[in-house]
C-alpha positions as CSV (number, residue, x, y, z in Angstrom):
1,X,150.9,216.3,30.1
2,X,148.6,213.6,31.3
3,X,148.1,213.1,34.9
4,X,149.8,209.8,34.5
5,X,152.8,211.3,32.9
6,X,152.9,214.0,35.5
7,X,152.6,211.5,38.3
8,X,155.2,209.2,36.9
9,X,158.1,211.7,37.4
10,X,156.7,212.4,40.8
11,X,156.6,208.7,41.4
12,X,160.1,208.2,40.0
13,X,161.2,211.3,41.9
14,X,159.6,210.0,45.1
15,X,161.0,206.6,44.5
16,X,164.3,208.1,43.6
17,X,164.1,210.4,46.7
18,X,163.3,207.4,48.9
19,X,166.0,205.3,47.3
20,X,168.6,208.1,47.6
21,X,167.5,208.9,51.1
22,X,167.8,205.3,52.1
23,X,171.1,204.9,50.2
24,X,172.4,208.2,51.6
25,X,171.6,207.3,55.2
26,X,173.1,203.8,54.7
27,X,176.3,205.3,53.5
28,X,176.2,207.9,56.2
29,X,175.9,205.1,58.8
30,X,178.9,203.4,57.3
31,X,180.8,206.7,57.3
32,X,179.9,207.1,61.0
33,X,181.2,203.6,61.7
34,X,184.4,204.4,59.8
35,X,184.9,207.5,61.9
36,X,184.4,205.6,65.1
37,X,186.7,202.8,64.1
38,X,189.4,205.3,62.9
39,X,189.2,207.1,66.2
40,X,189.3,203.8,68.2
41,X,192.3,202.6,66.2
42,X,194.1,205.9,66.8
43,X,193.3,205.8,70.5
44,X,194.4,202.1,70.7
45,X,197.7,202.9,69.0
46,X,198.4,205.9,71.3
47,X,197.4,204.0,74.5
48,X,199.5,201.0,73.4
49,X,202.5,203.4,73.2
50,X,201.7,204.7,76.6
51,X,201.4,201.2,78.0
52,X,204.7,200.1,76.5
53,X,206.5,203.2,77.8
54,X,205.1,202.6,81.3
55,X,205.9,198.9,81.1
56,X,209.4,199.7,80.0
57,X,209.8,202.2,82.9
58,X,208.5,199.5,85.3
59,X,211.0,197.0,83.9
60,X,213.8,199.4,84.5
61,X,212.5,199.8,88.0
62,X,212.4,196.0,88.4
63,X,216.0,195.7,87.2
64,X,217.0,198.4,89.8
65,X,215.1,196.6,92.6
66,X,216.7,193.3,91.6
67,X,220.2,194.8,91.5
68,X,219.6,196.2,95.0
69,X,218.3,192.8,96.3
70,X,221.4,191.0,95.0
71,X,223.5,193.1,97.5
72,X,221.9,191.2,100.4
73,X,224.1,188.3,101.5
74,X,222.9,185.0,103.0
75,X,223.0,186.4,106.5
76,X,220.6,189.2,105.5
77,X,223.3,191.9,105.6
78,X,223.2,194.7,103.0
79,X,226.5,195.3,101.3
80,X,227.6,198.6,99.9
81,X,224.1,200.1,99.9
82,X,225.1,203.8,99.4
83,X,227.3,203.1,96.3
84,X,224.9,200.7,94.6
85,X,221.9,202.9,95.4
86,X,223.6,206.0,94.1
87,X,224.5,204.3,90.8
88,X,221.0,203.0,90.3
89,X,219.2,206.3,91.0
90,X,221.7,208.6,89.4
91,X,222.0,206.6,86.2
92,X,218.3,205.7,85.8
93,X,215.9,208.6,85.1
94,X,213.0,206.2,85.5
95,X,213.3,206.0,89.3
96,X,213.6,208.7,92.0
97,X,214.6,206.8,95.1
98,X,215.4,203.3,96.4
99,X,214.7,201.7,99.8
100,X,215.8,198.6,101.8
101,X,212.9,197.3,103.8
102,X,213.9,194.4,106.1
103,X,210.9,192.7,107.8
104,X,208.7,195.5,106.4
105,X,210.6,198.3,108.2
106,X,212.3,201.0,106.0
107,X,215.9,201.0,107.2
108,X,217.8,202.6,104.4
109,X,216.9,205.1,101.6
110,X,218.7,206.9,98.9
111,X,218.6,209.9,98.4
112,X,218.7,210.3,102.2
113,X,218.0,213.9,103.0
114,X,214.7,214.2,101.1
115,X,213.5,210.8,102.3
116,X,214.9,210.5,105.8
117,X,211.4,211.1,107.4
118,X,210.4,207.6,106.3
119,X,213.2,205.8,108.1
120,X,211.8,203.3,110.7
121,X,208.3,203.2,109.0
122,X,206.8,199.7,109.2
123,X,204.6,199.3,106.1
124,X,203.3,195.9,107.2
125,X,201.7,197.4,110.3
126,X,200.0,200.2,108.4
127,X,196.5,198.9,107.5
128,X,196.2,201.7,104.8
129,X,199.3,200.5,103.0
130,X,200.0,196.9,103.9
131,X,197.6,195.1,101.5
132,X,199.6,195.8,98.4
133,X,202.8,194.8,100.3
134,X,201.2,191.5,101.2
135,X,200.2,191.0,97.5
136,X,203.9,191.2,96.6
137,X,204.9,188.7,99.4
138,X,202.1,186.2,98.5
139,X,202.9,186.3,94.7
140,X,206.7,186.5,95.4
141,X,206.9,189.0,92.5
142,X,207.4,192.7,92.3
143,X,204.2,194.7,92.8
144,X,203.8,198.4,92.3
145,X,201.7,200.1,94.9
146,X,200.1,203.5,94.6
147,X,199.9,206.2,93.5
148,X,199.9,207.2,97.1
149,X,200.8,210.1,99.3
150,X,204.3,209.6,100.8
151,X,205.1,210.3,104.4
152,X,208.0,212.5,103.2
153,X,205.6,214.3,100.9
154,X,204.5,214.0,97.3
155,X,202.6,211.5,95.2
156,X,204.5,208.4,94.0
157,X,204.5,204.8,92.9
158,X,206.3,202.3,95.1
159,X,207.6,199.1,93.6
160,X,208.3,196.4,96.2
161,X,210.4,193.3,95.3
162,X,210.0,190.7,98.0
163,X,213.3,189.1,99.1
164,X,213.5,185.6,100.4
165,X,216.6,184.0,102.0
166,X,216.5,180.2,102.2
167,X,212.7,180.4,101.5
168,X,212.2,182.8,104.4
169,X,210.8,186.2,103.8
170,X,213.6,188.8,104.6
171,X,211.9,192.0,103.4
172,X,211.7,194.2,100.3
173,X,214.1,196.0,98.0
174,X,211.9,198.9,96.8
175,X,212.0,201.6,94.2
176,X,210.1,204.9,94.3
177,X,208.8,206.6,91.2
178,X,207.3,210.0,91.6
179,X,203.9,210.1,89.9
180,X,204.9,213.0,87.7
181,X,208.0,211.2,86.6
182,X,206.0,208.1,85.6
183,X,203.6,210.3,83.6
184,X,206.5,212.1,81.9
185,X,208.1,208.7,81.0
186,X,204.8,207.4,79.6
187,X,204.7,210.2,77.0
188,X,201.2,211.2,77.9
189,X,201.9,214.9,77.6
190,X,203.4,214.5,74.1
191,X,200.7,212.2,72.8
192,X,197.7,214.1,74.4
193,X,196.9,216.5,71.6
194,X,193.8,218.8,71.7
195,X,191.8,215.7,70.5
196,X,192.4,213.5,73.6
197,X,192.9,213.6,77.3
198,X,194.2,210.9,79.6
199,X,193.1,209.5,83.0
200,X,195.0,207.3,85.4
201,X,193.1,205.3,88.1
202,X,193.4,202.4,90.5
203,X,191.0,200.5,92.8
204,X,191.6,201.6,96.4
205,X,192.7,198.4,98.2
206,X,191.0,199.6,101.4
207,X,187.8,201.2,100.3
208,X,187.4,199.3,97.0
209,X,186.6,202.4,95.1
210,X,188.2,203.6,91.9
211,X,190.4,206.6,92.4
212,X,191.5,209.0,89.7
213,X,194.7,211.0,89.6
214,X,194.7,213.2,86.4
215,X,192.1,215.8,86.9
216,X,188.4,215.0,87.0
217,X,186.8,211.8,85.8
218,X,183.8,213.3,83.9
219,X,182.7,211.8,80.6
220,X,184.6,208.6,81.4
221,X,182.1,206.7,79.3
222,X,183.5,203.5,77.9
223,X,181.6,204.1,74.7
224,X,184.0,206.9,73.9
225,X,187.2,205.8,75.6
226,X,189.9,203.2,75.4
227,X,191.4,201.7,78.6
228,X,194.3,199.4,79.5
229,X,194.8,197.4,82.7
230,X,198.3,197.3,84.1
231,X,198.5,194.1,86.2
232,X,201.8,195.0,87.9
233,X,200.0,197.6,89.9
234,X,196.2,197.1,89.4
235,X,196.1,200.4,87.4
236,X,193.9,201.5,84.6
237,X,194.9,204.1,82.0
238,X,192.1,205.7,79.9
239,X,192.4,207.8,76.8
240,X,189.2,209.9,76.4
241,X,188.3,212.0,73.4
242,X,187.9,215.7,74.2
243,X,184.9,215.7,71.9
244,X,183.2,212.3,72.4
245,X,180.4,213.2,69.9
246,X,182.6,214.4,67.2
247,X,181.9,211.5,64.8
248,X,178.2,212.0,65.2
249,X,178.5,215.8,64.8
250,X,180.5,215.2,61.7
251,X,177.7,213.3,60.0
252,X,174.7,215.5,61.1
253,X,175.3,218.1,58.4
254,X,175.5,215.4,55.8
255,X,172.2,214.0,57.1
256,X,170.6,217.4,56.6
257,X,172.2,217.6,53.2
258,X,170.8,214.2,52.2
259,X,167.4,215.3,53.5
260,X,167.5,218.5,51.3
261,X,168.8,216.6,48.3
262,X,165.9,214.2,48.6
263,X,163.5,217.0,48.0
264,X,164.5,217.3,44.4
265,X,165.3,214.5,42.0
266,X,167.7,216.6,40.0
267,X,169.6,217.7,43.1
268,X,169.6,214.1,44.3
269,X,171.0,212.9,40.9
270,X,173.5,215.7,40.8
271,X,174.5,215.1,44.4
272,X,174.8,211.4,43.7
273,X,177.2,212.1,40.8
274,X,179.3,214.4,43.1
275,X,179.3,211.9,46.0
276,X,182.4,209.9,45.0
277,X,184.5,213.1,44.9
278,X,183.2,214.1,48.3
279,X,184.0,210.7,49.7
280,X,187.5,210.7,48.1
281,X,188.2,214.0,49.8
282,X,187.1,212.6,53.2
283,X,189.2,209.5,52.6
284,X,192.3,211.7,51.9
285,X,191.6,213.6,55.1
286,X,191.4,210.4,57.1
287,X,194.6,209.2,55.4
288,X,196.3,212.4,56.4
289,X,195.3,211.8,60.0
290,X,196.6,208.3,59.8
291,X,199.8,209.5,58.4
292,X,200.1,212.0,61.3
293,X,199.6,209.1,63.7
294,X,202.2,207.1,61.9
295,X,204.6,210.1,62.0
296,X,204.1,210.4,65.8
297,X,204.8,206.6,66.2
298,X,208.0,207.0,64.0
299,X,209.2,209.9,66.1
300,X,208.8,207.8,69.3
301,X,210.4,204.8,67.6
302,X,213.4,206.7,66.3
303,X,214.0,208.8,69.4
304,X,213.8,206.0,72.0
305,X,216.7,205.9,74.5
306,X,217.3,202.1,73.9
307,X,217.8,200.2,70.7
308,X,214.7,198.9,69.0
309,X,214.2,196.6,66.0
310,X,211.2,195.0,64.3
311,X,212.0,191.5,63.1
312,X,210.1,189.1,60.9
313,X,209.3,186.2,63.3
314,X,209.1,183.6,60.6
315,X,212.3,184.4,58.6
316,X,214.3,186.1,61.3
317,X,215.0,189.1,59.0
318,X,215.3,192.5,60.4
319,X,212.5,194.8,59.0
320,X,213.4,198.1,60.6
321,X,215.6,199.6,63.3
322,X,215.8,202.9,65.2
323,X,218.8,205.3,65.5
324,X,219.9,203.9,68.9
325,X,220.0,200.3,67.5
326,X,222.1,201.5,64.5
327,X,224.5,203.4,66.8
328,X,224.8,200.4,69.1
329,X,225.9,198.1,66.2
330,X,227.6,200.6,63.9
331,X,225.5,199.7,60.9
332,X,223.2,202.0,58.9
333,X,219.5,201.2,58.6
334,X,219.9,200.1,55.0
335,X,222.6,197.6,56.0
336,X,220.5,196.2,58.8
337,X,217.2,195.8,56.9
338,X,216.7,192.3,55.6
339,X,219.8,191.1,57.5
340,X,219.2,187.9,59.6
341,X,219.3,188.6,63.3
342,X,221.7,185.7,63.8
343,X,224.3,187.5,61.7
344,X,224.9,190.0,64.5
345,X,224.7,187.5,67.3
346,X,227.9,186.1,68.9
347,X,228.3,182.5,67.8
348,X,228.2,181.0,71.3
349,X,225.0,182.8,72.2
350,X,223.0,181.9,69.1
351,X,221.5,178.5,70.2
352,X,219.7,179.9,73.2
353,X,218.2,182.8,71.2
354,X,217.1,180.5,68.4
355,X,215.4,178.1,70.8
356,X,213.4,181.0,72.4
357,X,212.6,182.4,68.9
358,X,211.1,179.0,67.9
359,X,208.9,179.0,71.0
360,X,207.9,182.6,70.2
361,X,207.1,181.6,66.6
362,X,205.1,178.6,67.7
363,X,203.1,180.9,70.1
364,X,204.4,178.9,73.1
365,X,205.5,182.2,74.6
366,X,204.6,185.8,73.9
367,X,207.8,187.4,75.2
368,X,211.2,186.6,76.5
369,X,214.4,188.3,77.7
370,X,218.0,187.3,78.1
371,X,221.6,188.5,78.3
372,X,223.7,187.8,75.3
373,X,226.5,189.2,73.1
374,X,226.3,191.0,69.8
375,X,229.0,191.6,67.2
376,X,229.4,195.2,66.0
377,X,230.3,196.0,62.4
378,X,233.9,196.8,63.6
379,X,234.1,193.3,65.2
380,X,233.8,194.5,68.8
381,X,231.7,192.3,71.0
382,X,229.2,194.0,73.3
383,X,226.9,192.6,76.0
384,X,223.2,193.5,75.8
385,X,220.0,192.9,77.6
386,X,217.4,191.7,75.1
387,X,213.6,192.0,75.6
388,X,211.5,190.5,72.8
389,X,207.7,190.9,72.5
390,X,205.3,189.6,69.9
391,X,203.4,192.1,67.8
392,X,200.5,189.8,66.7
393,X,197.4,189.3,68.7
394,X,196.8,186.1,70.7
395,X,195.3,183.3,68.6
396,X,196.8,184.7,65.4
397,X,199.8,183.3,63.4
398,X,203.2,184.7,64.1
399,X,204.1,187.8,62.0
400,X,206.7,190.1,63.5
401,X,208.1,191.0,66.9
402,X,209.8,194.0,68.5
403,X,213.3,193.6,70.1
404,X,214.4,196.0,72.7
405,X,218.2,196.1,73.1
406,X,220.0,197.7,76.1
407,X,223.8,198.0,76.1
408,X,225.1,196.5,79.4
409,X,228.8,196.0,78.4
410,X,230.1,198.4,81.1
411,X,228.0,196.6,83.7
412,X,229.2,193.2,82.7
413,X,232.8,194.4,82.6
414,X,232.4,195.8,86.1
415,X,230.9,192.6,87.3
416,X,233.7,190.5,85.8
417,X,236.4,192.8,87.3
418,X,234.6,192.6,90.7
419,X,234.4,188.8,90.5
420,X,238.1,188.6,89.4
421,X,239.1,190.9,92.3
422,X,237.1,188.8,94.7
423,X,238.7,185.6,93.4
424,X,242.2,187.1,93.6
425,X,241.5,188.4,97.2
426,X,240.1,185.0,98.2
427,X,243.1,183.2,96.8
428,X,245.5,185.4,98.7
429,X,243.5,184.9,101.9
430,X,243.1,181.2,101.5
431,X,246.8,180.6,100.7
432,X,248.3,183.0,103.2
433,X,250.3,181.8,106.1
434,X,248.7,184.6,108.2
435,X,245.4,184.0,109.9
436,X,242.7,186.6,109.5
437,X,239.8,186.9,112.0
438,X,236.9,189.2,112.2
439,X,235.5,189.5,115.7
440,X,232.4,191.6,116.4
441,X,232.0,194.0,119.3
442,X,230.3,191.2,121.4
443,X,233.3,188.9,121.0
444,X,231.9,186.5,118.5
445,X,234.0,185.3,115.6
446,X,232.3,186.3,112.3
447,X,235.0,185.1,109.9
448,X,238.2,183.1,110.0
449,X,240.5,182.4,107.1
450,X,241.4,178.8,106.0
451,X,244.9,179.2,107.4
452,X,243.4,179.1,110.9
453,X,243.1,175.3,110.6
454,X,246.7,174.9,109.3
455,X,248.1,176.8,112.3
456,X,245.8,176.0,115.2
457,X,243.9,172.9,114.1
458,X,240.5,174.7,114.5
459,X,238.4,174.9,111.3
460,X,236.5,177.8,112.9
461,X,236.3,179.4,116.3
462,X,232.8,178.5,117.6
463,X,233.2,180.4,120.9
464,X,230.7,182.4,122.8
465,X,231.0,186.0,124.0
466,X,234.5,186.8,125.2
467,X,235.5,183.0,125.3
468,X,238.0,183.6,122.7
469,X,240.3,184.9,125.4
470,X,240.2,181.4,127.0
471,X,242.5,180.2,124.2
472,X,245.1,182.7,125.2
473,X,247.8,181.8,127.8
474,X,246.7,183.2,131.2
475,X,249.9,185.2,131.4
476,X,249.2,186.9,128.0
477,X,245.4,187.4,128.1
478,X,245.6,190.7,130.1
479,X,247.9,192.2,127.5
480,X,245.4,191.2,124.7
481,X,242.5,192.7,126.6
482,X,244.3,196.0,127.1
483,X,245.2,196.1,123.4
484,X,241.5,195.5,122.5
485,X,240.5,198.4,124.8
486,X,243.0,200.7,123.1
487,X,241.8,199.5,119.7
488,X,238.2,200.2,120.7
489,X,239.0,203.8,121.5
490,X,241.0,204.3,118.2
491,X,238.9,203.2,115.2
492,X,240.9,202.6,112.1
493,X,244.3,202.5,113.8
494,X,246.3,199.3,113.6
495,X,248.0,197.9,116.7
496,X,250.8,195.6,115.6
497,X,253.5,193.5,117.3
498,X,251.3,191.8,119.9
499,X,253.1,188.7,121.0
500,X,251.2,186.0,122.9
501,X,250.7,182.3,123.3
502,X,247.7,180.7,121.7
503,X,246.3,177.2,122.6
504,X,245.9,174.9,119.6
505,X,243.4,172.2,119.2
506,X,245.9,169.6,120.4
507,X,246.2,171.5,123.7
508,X,249.6,173.0,123.3
509,X,250.6,176.6,123.1
510,X,252.2,178.3,120.2
511,X,253.7,181.8,120.0
512,X,251.9,184.2,117.6
513,X,252.4,187.8,116.7
514,X,249.1,189.7,116.1
515,X,247.9,193.0,114.7
516,X,244.4,194.3,115.7
517,X,242.5,197.0,113.8
518,X,239.1,198.4,114.8
519,X,237.0,198.4,111.7
520,X,233.6,198.4,113.4
521,X,232.6,201.6,111.6
522,X,233.3,200.0,108.2
523,X,229.9,198.6,107.1
524,X,231.5,195.9,105.0
525,X,233.6,194.6,107.9
526,X,231.7,195.6,111.1
527,X,234.2,194.3,113.6
528,X,237.8,194.0,114.8
529,X,240.2,192.5,112.3
530,X,242.8,190.3,113.9
531,X,245.8,189.2,111.8
532,X,248.3,186.8,113.4
533,X,251.0,184.5,112.3
534,X,252.9,181.6,114.0
535,X,256.3,182.8,115.3
536,X,256.9,179.8,117.6
537,X,260.2,178.9,115.9
538,X,261.4,182.5,115.9
539,X,260.3,183.1,119.5
540,X,261.9,179.9,120.8
541,X,265.1,180.9,119.0
542,X,264.9,184.3,120.7
543,X,264.3,182.7,124.1
544,X,267.1,180.2,123.5
545,X,269.3,183.1,122.5
546,X,268.4,185.0,125.7
547,X,269.0,181.8,127.7
548,X,272.3,181.3,126.0
549,X,273.2,184.9,126.6
550,X,272.3,184.6,130.3
551,X,274.2,181.3,130.5
552,X,277.2,182.9,128.9
553,X,277.0,185.9,131.2
554,X,276.7,183.5,134.2
555,X,279.6,181.4,132.9
556,X,281.7,184.6,132.4
557,X,280.8,185.7,135.9
558,X,281.8,182.3,137.3
559,X,284.9,182.3,135.2
560,X,285.9,185.7,136.5
561,X,285.2,184.6,140.0
562,X,287.1,181.4,139.4
563,X,290.0,183.3,137.9
564,X,290.1,185.5,140.9
565,X,290.0,182.5,143.3
566,X,292.8,180.7,141.3
567,X,294.8,183.9,141.1
568,X,294.4,184.6,144.8
569,X,294.8,181.1,146.2
570,X,297.6,180.0,144.0
571,X,299.5,183.3,144.5
572,X,299.2,182.7,148.2
573,X,300.6,179.2,148.0
574,X,303.3,180.3,145.6
575,X,304.3,183.2,147.9
576,X,304.5,180.7,150.8
577,X,306.6,178.3,148.8
578,X,308.9,181.2,147.6
579,X,309.3,182.5,151.1
580,X,310.1,179.1,152.6
581,X,312.6,178.3,149.9
582,X,314.2,181.7,150.3
583,X,314.5,181.1,154.1
584,X,315.7,177.6,153.5
585,X,318.5,178.9,151.2
586,X,319.9,181.3,153.7
587,X,319.4,179.1,156.8
588,X,322.5,177.3,158.1
589,X,320.9,175.4,161.0
590,X,320.1,171.9,159.9
591,X,317.2,171.7,162.4
592,X,315.6,174.8,161.1
593,X,316.1,173.6,157.5
594,X,314.2,170.4,158.4
595,X,311.5,172.6,159.9
596,X,311.3,174.5,156.6
597,X,311.0,171.2,154.8
598,X,308.0,170.3,157.0
599,X,306.4,173.6,156.2
600,X,307.0,172.9,152.5
601,X,305.1,169.6,152.9
602,X,302.1,171.5,154.6
603,X,302.1,174.1,151.9
604,X,302.3,171.4,149.2
605,X,299.4,169.5,150.8
606,X,297.3,172.7,151.0
607,X,298.1,173.4,147.3
608,X,297.0,169.9,146.4
609,X,293.7,170.3,148.3
610,X,293.1,173.7,146.6
611,X,293.8,172.2,143.2
612,X,291.4,169.3,144.0
613,X,288.7,171.7,145.0
614,X,289.1,173.9,142.0
615,X,289.1,170.8,139.8
616,X,285.8,169.7,141.4
617,X,284.3,173.2,140.6
618,X,285.6,173.1,137.0
619,X,284.1,169.6,136.6
620,X,280.7,170.7,137.7
621,X,280.6,173.9,135.6
622,X,281.9,172.2,132.4
623,X,279.9,169.0,132.6
624,X,277.4,169.7,129.7
625,X,276.2,166.1,129.5
626,X,275.0,165.4,133.0
627,X,273.1,162.2,133.4
628,X,269.6,162.9,134.9
629,X,266.8,160.5,136.0
630,X,263.7,160.6,138.1
631,X,264.7,160.3,141.7
632,X,262.5,159.8,144.8
633,X,264.0,162.3,147.4
634,X,262.8,160.3,150.4
635,X,264.9,157.3,149.4
636,X,268.1,159.4,149.0
637,X,267.4,161.1,152.3
638,X,267.2,157.7,154.1
639,X,270.6,156.7,152.5
640,X,272.2,159.9,153.6
641,X,271.0,159.5,157.2
642,X,272.4,156.0,157.3
643,X,275.8,157.3,156.2
644,X,275.7,159.9,159.0
645,X,274.3,157.5,161.6
646,X,277.4,157.6,163.8
647,X,277.6,161.4,163.9
648,X,273.9,161.6,164.6
649,X,274.3,159.3,167.6
650,X,277.4,160.9,168.8
651,X,275.8,164.4,169.0
652,X,272.4,163.1,169.9
653,X,270.8,164.7,166.8
654,X,267.0,164.7,166.4
655,X,266.0,164.4,162.8
656,X,262.4,165.4,161.7
657,X,261.6,164.3,158.1
658,X,258.5,165.6,156.3
659,X,259.5,164.6,152.8
660,X,256.4,163.1,151.0
661,X,256.7,159.8,149.1
662,X,255.5,161.4,145.9
663,X,258.3,164.0,145.9
664,X,260.1,163.0,142.7
665,X,262.5,165.2,140.8
666,X,264.5,164.9,137.6
667,X,268.1,165.2,138.8
668,X,271.6,163.7,138.8
669,X,271.8,161.0,141.5
670,X,275.4,161.9,142.6
671,X,274.6,165.5,142.9
672,X,271.5,164.8,145.0
673,X,273.6,162.6,147.4
674,X,276.3,165.3,147.6
675,X,273.7,168.1,148.3
676,X,271.9,166.1,151.1
677,X,275.2,165.0,152.6
678,X,276.7,168.5,152.6
679,X,273.6,170.3,154.1
680,X,273.1,167.6,156.8
681,X,276.8,167.4,157.6
682,X,277.0,171.2,158.0
683,X,273.9,171.2,160.2
684,X,275.5,168.6,162.5
685,X,279.0,170.1,162.4
686,X,277.9,173.6,163.2
687,X,275.4,172.7,165.9
688,X,275.0,175.0,169.0
689,X,277.2,173.9,171.9
690,X,274.4,174.7,174.5
691,X,271.6,172.5,173.0
692,X,271.1,169.2,171.2
693,X,270.9,169.6,167.4
694,X,267.5,169.5,165.8
695,X,267.3,169.1,162.0
696,X,264.0,169.4,160.0
697,X,263.8,168.3,156.4
698,X,260.6,169.2,154.5
699,X,259.4,168.7,150.9
700,X,256.5,170.6,149.4
701,X,255.2,172.1,146.1
702,X,255.5,175.8,145.3
703,X,254.4,177.3,142.0
704,X,254.3,173.9,140.4
705,X,257.9,173.1,141.5
706,X,259.3,171.0,144.4
707,X,261.1,172.7,147.2
708,X,263.4,170.9,149.7
709,X,263.8,172.8,153.0
710,X,266.5,171.9,155.5
711,X,266.4,173.8,158.9
712,X,268.6,173.5,162.0
713,X,269.0,175.1,165.4
714,X,272.7,175.6,165.1
715,X,275.0,178.6,165.5
716,X,273.6,180.3,162.5
717,X,275.2,182.8,160.1
718,X,275.3,186.6,160.3
719,X,273.8,187.3,156.9
720,X,274.0,191.1,157.3
721,X,277.8,190.6,157.5
722,X,278.3,187.6,155.3
723,X,275.2,187.4,153.2
724,X,276.9,187.8,149.8
725,X,279.7,185.3,150.8
726,X,277.7,182.4,152.0
727,X,278.2,180.3,148.9
728,X,281.6,181.7,148.0
729,X,284.6,179.5,147.6
730,X,286.8,179.3,150.7
731,X,284.4,181.6,152.6
732,X,284.2,180.5,156.3
733,X,282.2,182.1,159.1
734,X,283.6,180.2,162.2
735,X,286.9,179.6,163.9
736,X,286.7,175.9,163.4
737,X,289.9,174.5,161.8
738,X,288.0,172.0,159.7
739,X,286.1,174.8,158.0
740,X,287.3,175.2,154.4
741,X,284.5,177.1,152.7
742,X,284.2,174.6,149.8
743,X,281.1,172.5,150.5
744,X,278.4,175.2,150.1
745,X,280.2,176.6,147.0
746,X,280.2,173.1,145.3
747,X,276.6,172.5,146.5
748,X,275.3,175.7,144.9
749,X,277.2,175.0,141.6
750,X,275.6,171.5,141.5
751,X,272.1,172.9,142.1
752,X,272.6,175.6,139.5
753,X,274.0,173.1,137.0
754,X,270.7,171.2,137.2
755,X,268.6,174.4,136.6
756,X,267.7,174.9,140.3
757,X,268.1,177.6,142.8
758,X,269.2,177.7,146.5
759,X,268.5,180.3,149.2
760,X,269.4,180.7,152.8
761,X,267.7,182.2,155.9
762,X,269.7,182.4,159.1
763,X,270.1,184.3,162.4
764,X,273.2,184.0,164.6
765,X,272.5,181.8,167.6
766,X,269.1,180.7,166.3
767,X,269.8,178.5,163.3
768,X,269.8,178.3,159.5
769,X,267.3,177.2,156.8
770,X,268.4,176.3,153.3
771,X,265.8,176.1,150.6
772,X,266.5,174.2,147.3
773,X,264.0,175.0,144.5
774,X,264.2,172.2,141.9
775,X,263.5,172.9,138.2
């Protein structure tokens, strides 16, 4: 063999070795890149699943915080916290506790026992915690703070939703997620095989340093890790290969192999021929790994707790669904695949969904959510909460999207029933003839039903502390105050049947019957509930009935007295007549018989006078239509004194009048003349024989009524002896022959007939005073 020929194979071999070496290392470099890309794609897929799980958990937490915030009324009061909080926490495994934080101070928590140490804690005044709270206030969006060590112990995430009432910051509705719960919900433990580990970090808002929460942060080299940034809480989640140099380690043996194969042309050729088979085996291995990743994704997709469907964004056809979605609608997966999503939408809800789908398809939005109705296979209509997210990268054309479906039928039904109950209750209250008030412990009216205006004229009672009692009649306010005191000491006990007079807007009093119940311990009421209704007609009827009863009893009393008088007096006269006629019949002497005739005349005259007196009494008592008018007492007094002028002069009577000009009464004119004449005549007639008569006439106001007082210094009356007979018919207290005992009886009946009263004060030998109290 010539040197040339011997060198040629060497040259060819050398060239072949160099070529193979270069080709082998080029392919090895490509292989290395494939391994890196495969690992990065796998890490990206896994961390995207973790991100979606955490994002879904945070969305559930946001829904819980929003539901809690909706319980705050326009006055900033929290309604039914315990019940709503228990439903949110007990039915949602994504959250561990909820808090109400008015003005930054934690005032209510659920569950209470394990979180009670945090009550009263002001997060806005804690410089180590308040920065993330202010981020939520400034952005007016929910912000998740932490992980941080809780005052009650443990590491947790705190989501704070700022609440504004009429554009004024009220406070937060907050949810608390224990860090371990968040990690469990993210699926980290299931996805972290022996190939990867995870790390969770955030930038400390105070120190500005990155803190790590899942073990150590060694080998956190971005060359070998994938990370995502969660904007809701300024968090980073890393997925880190447990063997970051595994791709390089995988190609090093091949590099040595290529180097060895380059030493011999035959081995290089042989190796070159075997290389496709080796590469195919490695591709199959990578395909197996990808299939494993796909299987893991399918397991997560099918076992999700909410319905999930992948939909072609351009055609609207359903591409695949999970078990929960199929159970929700009653269809199998084969029935749902390639069905248009509009076929399962309720007809009235299609338009809004189609408009949002068009925006998603045109890349105007990346996601949307709404409440809508779906029609199950059996025709039943269910309410769902729909969350739609695009599956294509930004800047790319629309391909498909994922739809997350949560069944909220029970929640919507409960809301409708609650709204219906509220409308029914409101209708009952607004159309009731009974007024409902809620008065707090300070005396302020917190609520008044619409019937208040119908009954009292007031639209609402804008009265300050305890001024509500100023609307109650003075005679009834003490009763109401006592009832409030009793009610205060007996929470939950109703005190009915409180009758009182209430002043209306037109400044008149009406009768009302009230019931008071102390419900200050009821958080939804927080005050005294006062129910009252107008019973003016009923009360006036009862009062008229009482007055009628009293009038009838008085008339019966007078009738009995009158019957007694008639029986006694007429019997006396009839006995006299009978005795005289009997004597007249047996008397033979004409002179005596004439004397008996004279006696008959006297008895007859006395009988006529008695009948006249009794007729006068009957006339007064039976006169139901007495004419009344406004009379000035001083004018009638002057007229009476003119009539008695001769008697006054004859007895040298001194009259002292102190009747004011403004003393005006509503009375019958004839009765007033008779009363003045009777009292003044008696004062003159029964004057004391040892002194000149003095008569004093006074008029004055007493308890809003006029009083006429007539005093004399006459002989007086022994009231101890005759007190109950002073105003009796035919009751006399002197030996004067002109005393008949009729005047005072008639005067009293005239005064009583006009609704007035008369009283007497007298001492024998001193004088008498008669007081007339006009109505």
